C-alpha positions as CSV (number, residue, x, y, z in Angstrom):
1,M,172.0,59.6,103.6
2,K,171.1,62.2,106.2
3,K,174.1,64.3,105.3
4,S,173.0,64.4,101.7
5,R,169.4,65.6,102.8
6,K,170.9,68.4,104.7
7,I,173.1,69.6,101.8
8,E,170.2,69.2,99.1
9,P,168.2,72.2,99.9
10,Y,171.3,74.5,99.5
11,L,172.1,73.0,96.1
12,Y,168.6,74.3,94.9
13,I,169.4,77.9,95.9
14,L,173.0,77.7,94.8
15,P,172.4,79.3,91.4
16,A,170.5,82.2,92.8
17,L,173.2,82.5,95.5
18,L,175.9,82.6,92.8
19,Y,174.1,85.2,90.8
20,F,173.4,87.5,93.7
21,T,177.2,87.2,94.9
22,V,178.6,88.0,91.6
23,F,176.2,90.6,90.4
24,S,175.0,92.2,93.6
25,F,176.8,91.5,96.7
26,Y,180.5,91.8,95.2
27,P,179.8,95.2,93.3
28,F,178.0,96.5,96.5
29,L,181.1,95.7,98.7
30,K,183.5,97.1,95.9
31,T,181.4,100.4,95.9
32,I,181.9,100.6,99.6
33,G,185.4,100.2,99.4
34,L,186.0,102.6,96.7
35,T,184.2,105.5,98.6
36,F,187.3,105.7,100.6
37,F,189.6,106.3,97.6
38,T,190.0,108.9,95.1
39,V,189.0,107.7,91.7
40,N,189.9,109.5,88.3
41,A,187.7,109.8,85.3
42,N,189.0,106.6,83.9
43,G,188.0,104.5,86.9
44,Q,191.6,104.3,88.3
45,V,192.1,104.3,92.1
46,K,194.7,107.0,92.8
47,A,194.9,107.6,96.5
48,F,193.3,106.9,100.0
49,A,190.8,109.7,100.7
50,G,189.3,108.6,104.0
51,F,185.8,110.0,104.5
52,D,186.5,113.1,102.3
53,N,184.2,111.8,99.6
54,Y,181.4,111.5,102.0
55,I,181.9,114.9,103.5
56,H,182.2,116.5,99.9
57,V,178.8,114.8,99.0
58,L,177.0,115.7,102.2
59,T,178.1,119.3,101.9
60,D,177.0,119.6,98.4
61,T,173.8,121.6,98.3
62,A,173.0,119.8,94.9
63,F,172.9,116.4,96.8
64,L,171.0,117.9,99.8
65,R,168.4,119.3,97.4
66,S,168.1,115.8,95.9
67,V,167.5,114.4,99.3
68,W,164.7,116.7,99.9
69,N,163.3,115.9,96.4
70,T,163.4,112.3,97.2
71,L,161.6,112.8,100.4
72,V,158.9,114.7,98.7
73,Y,158.5,112.3,95.8
74,V,158.3,109.2,98.3
75,V,155.7,111.0,100.5
76,L,153.5,111.9,97.7
77,A,153.8,108.8,95.3
78,S,153.9,105.9,97.8
79,P,150.8,106.5,99.9
80,L,148.8,107.9,97.2
81,A,149.1,105.0,94.7
82,I,148.1,102.5,97.5
83,F,145.3,104.5,98.7
84,I,143.7,105.0,95.1
85,A,144.4,101.2,94.4
86,L,142.6,100.2,97.7
87,I,139.6,102.2,96.7
88,L,139.5,100.7,93.3
89,A,139.9,97.2,94.8
90,V,137.1,97.8,97.1
91,L,135.0,98.9,94.4
92,A,135.8,96.1,92.2
93,N,135.5,93.4,94.7
94,K,132.0,92.5,93.9
95,K,131.9,90.1,91.1
96,T,129.7,91.2,88.1
97,R,129.5,90.4,84.4
98,T,131.7,93.4,83.6
99,S,134.3,92.6,86.4
100,A,136.8,91.4,84.1
101,V,136.6,94.7,82.1
102,Y,137.2,96.8,85.1
103,E,139.9,94.7,86.5
104,T,141.8,94.9,83.2
105,M,141.3,98.7,83.0
106,F,142.6,99.3,86.6
107,S,145.6,97.0,86.1
108,L,146.4,98.1,82.7
109,T,149.2,100.5,83.9
110,M,151.4,97.4,84.6
111,A,151.7,97.0,80.8
112,M,153.0,100.4,80.2
113,S,156.7,101.0,80.2
114,M,158.0,104.0,82.1
115,S,159.6,105.7,79.1
116,V,156.4,105.5,77.1
117,T,154.3,106.8,79.9
118,A,156.7,109.5,80.5
119,M,156.6,110.7,76.9
120,I,152.8,110.6,76.9
121,F,152.4,112.5,80.0
122,K,155.1,115.1,78.8
123,I,152.7,115.8,75.8
124,M,149.7,116.0,78.3
125,Y,151.6,118.4,80.5
126,N,152.6,120.7,77.6
127,P,151.3,124.2,78.6
128,N,150.2,124.8,74.9
129,I,148.8,121.7,73.5
130,G,148.5,119.6,76.6
131,L,145.3,117.8,77.3
132,I,145.5,118.5,81.1
133,N,145.5,122.4,80.7
134,K,142.7,122.2,78.2
135,L,140.6,120.1,80.6
136,L,141.3,122.3,83.5
137,H,141.1,125.7,81.6
138,V,144.4,126.8,82.8
139,K,147.9,127.4,81.4
140,I,150.2,125.9,83.8
141,N,153.8,124.9,83.0
142,W,153.6,121.6,84.9
143,L,157.2,120.4,84.3
144,N,159.2,123.8,84.1
145,D,157.9,125.4,87.4
146,P,160.3,124.6,90.2
147,E,157.3,124.7,92.6
148,I,155.2,121.9,91.0
149,A,157.5,120.0,88.7
150,M,158.1,117.3,91.6
151,V,154.4,117.1,92.2
152,S,153.8,116.5,88.5
153,V,156.5,113.8,88.3
154,S,155.1,112.1,91.4
155,L,151.6,112.0,89.9
156,I,153.0,110.0,86.9
157,S,154.5,107.6,89.3
158,V,151.2,107.3,91.1
159,W,149.6,106.5,87.8
160,L,152.2,103.8,87.0
161,N,152.1,102.0,90.2
162,I,148.2,101.9,90.7
163,G,147.8,98.6,88.7
164,F,150.4,96.7,90.5
165,N,149.0,97.8,93.9
166,F,145.4,97.1,92.7
167,L,146.0,93.5,91.8
168,F,147.6,92.7,95.1
169,L,144.9,94.4,97.2
170,L,142.1,92.9,95.1
171,A,143.4,89.4,95.6
172,A,143.7,90.1,99.3
173,I,140.2,91.5,99.6
174,R,138.8,88.7,97.8
175,G,140.6,86.4,100.3
176,V,138.5,88.0,103.4
177,P,136.1,85.4,104.7
178,G,132.4,86.2,103.5
179,E,131.0,85.2,106.7
180,L,132.8,88.3,108.4
181,L,131.4,90.7,105.8
182,E,128.0,89.2,106.1
183,S,128.2,89.7,110.0
184,A,129.0,93.2,109.4
185,N,126.2,93.7,107.1
186,I,123.9,92.3,109.8
187,D,125.3,94.7,112.4
188,G,124.4,97.6,110.0
189,A,127.9,98.5,109.1
190,N,128.3,100.8,106.0
191,L,131.0,100.3,103.4
192,Y,133.4,102.7,105.2
193,Q,133.0,100.8,108.6
194,K,133.5,97.5,106.8
195,V,136.7,98.6,105.2
196,R,138.2,100.1,108.3
197,S,137.0,97.5,110.8
198,V,137.1,94.2,108.8
199,I,138.9,94.5,105.5
200,L,141.9,96.7,106.4
201,P,143.0,94.5,109.5
202,L,142.7,91.3,107.5
203,I,144.7,92.6,104.4
204,S,147.3,94.5,106.4
205,P,150.1,92.1,105.6
206,T,149.5,92.9,101.9
207,V,149.3,96.5,102.5
208,F,152.6,96.4,104.5
209,F,154.2,94.6,101.7
210,L,153.2,97.3,99.2
211,I,154.3,100.0,101.6
212,C,157.9,98.5,101.9
213,S,158.2,97.7,98.1
214,S,156.8,101.1,97.2
215,L,159.3,102.9,99.5
216,A,162.3,101.0,98.1
217,K,161.2,101.5,94.6
218,N,160.5,105.2,94.8
219,I,163.7,106.0,96.7
220,I,165.7,104.5,93.8
221,M,163.8,106.2,91.3
222,A,165.6,108.0,88.4
223,G,164.0,107.3,85.1
224,L,161.2,109.9,85.2
225,P,163.3,112.8,86.0
226,I,165.9,111.7,83.4
227,I,163.3,111.4,80.5
228,L,161.0,114.4,81.5
229,T,163.3,117.1,83.0
230,E,166.8,115.9,83.4
231,G,166.5,116.9,87.0
232,G,165.2,120.5,86.3
233,P,164.1,123.1,86.6
234,K,166.8,124.3,88.9
235,G,167.2,120.8,90.3
236,S,163.7,120.7,91.5
237,T,163.2,117.1,90.2
238,S,166.7,115.8,90.9
239,T,166.5,112.7,93.2
240,M,169.3,111.0,95.0
241,I,169.8,108.4,92.3
242,Y,169.7,111.1,89.6
243,Y,172.4,112.9,91.4
244,M,174.5,109.8,91.4
245,Y,173.7,109.1,87.7
246,K,174.6,112.7,86.9
247,Q,177.9,112.7,88.9
248,A,179.0,109.3,87.3
249,F,178.0,109.7,83.7
250,G,177.6,113.4,83.4
251,N,180.4,114.9,85.5
252,M,182.7,111.7,85.5
253,S,183.0,112.3,89.2
254,Y,183.2,108.6,90.4
255,N,184.2,109.8,94.0
256,D,180.9,111.6,94.5
257,A,178.9,109.0,92.7
258,Y,180.1,106.1,94.9
259,A,179.5,108.1,98.2
260,A,176.1,109.0,97.0
261,A,175.2,105.3,96.2
262,V,176.3,104.2,99.7
263,I,174.3,107.2,101.4
264,T,171.2,106.2,99.2
265,F,171.5,102.7,100.4
266,L,171.6,103.7,104.1
267,F,168.7,106.2,103.4
268,T,166.7,103.1,102.0
269,L,167.8,100.9,105.0
270,I,166.6,103.5,107.4
271,A,163.2,103.7,105.6
272,M,162.7,100.0,105.8
273,L,163.8,99.9,109.4
274,V,161.2,102.6,110.4
275,S,158.6,100.8,108.2
276,F,159.1,97.4,110.3
277,S,159.2,99.2,113.5
278,F,155.4,99.6,112.8
279,E,154.8,96.0,111.8
280,K,154.0,94.7,115.1
281,K,151.4,97.5,115.9
282,G,149.7,97.8,112.5
283,V,150.1,94.4,110.8
284,H,147.9,91.3,111.7
285,Y,149.0,88.0,110.5
286,S,146.3,85.9,112.4
């Protein structure tokens, strides 16, 4: 009886464990193994290559450019989407008759697919007929200028992720005890002081979760560059995942694609470890 009780919890997670093993863990281990071999365009293993594939990728200027582009994208898109969502969540925190309307509006970006959003913004970014240039009274080629193309792509990502971040932050803020906010009001605290000293410390676990999920999601982003710019102009919007995609399906260079995939994984792992190193200092669970 006791033995069956010990086994029972593992039986519940067995389907998920099998799915993870077959579709995630095994392909991941196989990819790592293939990075040490030469693979032809048909996917056939030809010879042992050692670390040659890694050396070739790490000395490829196109890959190094994609690493820099990924860093720029993550630094722009991740904090900005969380910051804007936090402002909206604070403003929408107070319940009114129109609260449902504002909450729906702010979270509506979650209902938009990346491809549809990309096409809409591609028209808006158009230097001749685009709405953005008309509103700003300028004629900027947002997606074809290497200096600002990645910034333009990052802003689309910010817009896409605001809704997701907003819902989590709004739920967290509404979970803050009202007595603490009333005490802050009695002490004469303004909105900024209440957010900084009361709200942010109490919702820090939610903010930390959003930071980690945003970092992981943005590092492996490739959809927007594929749809909007195909990595151009001059490789200015090519990310690490886009480089891997292009090597695998464009150049049929599986050697570089496998090595780039593992390097991207290590890049993501380092980003997560750095994030968790700040957890004890900045996240309050009690």
